[in-house]
Kinemage of the C-alpha trace (Angstrom):
@kinemage 1
@onewidth
@group {chain A} dominant
@subgroup {mainchain}
@vectorlist {calphas} color= white
{ca met a 1} P -16.627 120.375 205.729
{ca asn a 2} L -16.710 118.190 202.649
{ca asp a 3} L -15.540 114.630 203.246
{ca thr a 4} L -12.736 115.579 205.601
{ca his a 5} L -12.782 113.610 208.845
{ca tyr a 6} L -11.490 115.008 212.097
{ca ser a 7} L -10.499 113.324 215.314
{ca ile a 8} L -10.285 115.086 218.649
{ca asp a 9} L -9.472 113.903 222.152
{ca val a 10} L -11.974 114.893 224.827
{ca his a 11} L -11.673 114.362 228.544
{ca lys a 12} L -14.582 112.298 229.886
{ca lys a 13} L -15.782 115.128 232.100
{ca his a 14} L -16.370 117.298 229.012
{ca leu a 15} L -18.169 114.671 226.943
{ca glu a 16} L -21.722 115.806 227.822
{ca glu a 17} L -20.825 119.422 227.087
{ca leu a 18} L -19.431 118.406 223.719
{ca lys a 19} L -22.598 116.455 222.923
{ca asp a 20} L -24.700 119.515 223.772
{ca leu a 21} L -22.505 121.701 221.585
{ca tyr a 22} L -22.835 119.250 218.690
{ca lys a 23} L -26.634 119.176 219.042
{ca ala a 24} L -26.724 122.993 219.047
{ca leu a 25} L -24.559 123.195 215.922
{ca val a 26} L -26.755 120.660 214.110
{ca lys a 27} L -29.869 122.671 215.045
{ca ile a 28} L -28.266 125.901 213.817
{ca ala a 29} L -27.430 124.201 210.518
{ca glu a 30} L -31.037 122.987 210.146
{ca ile a 31} L -32.466 126.444 210.862
{ca ser a 32} L -29.996 128.011 208.461
{ca arg a 33} L -30.977 125.546 205.718
{ca glu a 34} L -34.686 126.219 206.298
{ca his a 35} L -34.044 129.949 206.174
{ca asp a 36} L -32.162 129.618 202.874
{ca ile a 37} L -35.039 127.608 201.393
{ca met a 38} L -37.592 130.225 202.483
{ca ile a 39} L -35.559 133.031 200.925
{ca asp a 40} L -35.185 131.261 197.566
């Protein structure tokens, strides 16, 4: 996403779900990067 910063409003009751989603997306990015390195 380059250097673009985003701001979102999240209701407190959804904060833990959002944290879990963020962790999952970071893990997917790491696996994807590792996969790209293995292929090259």
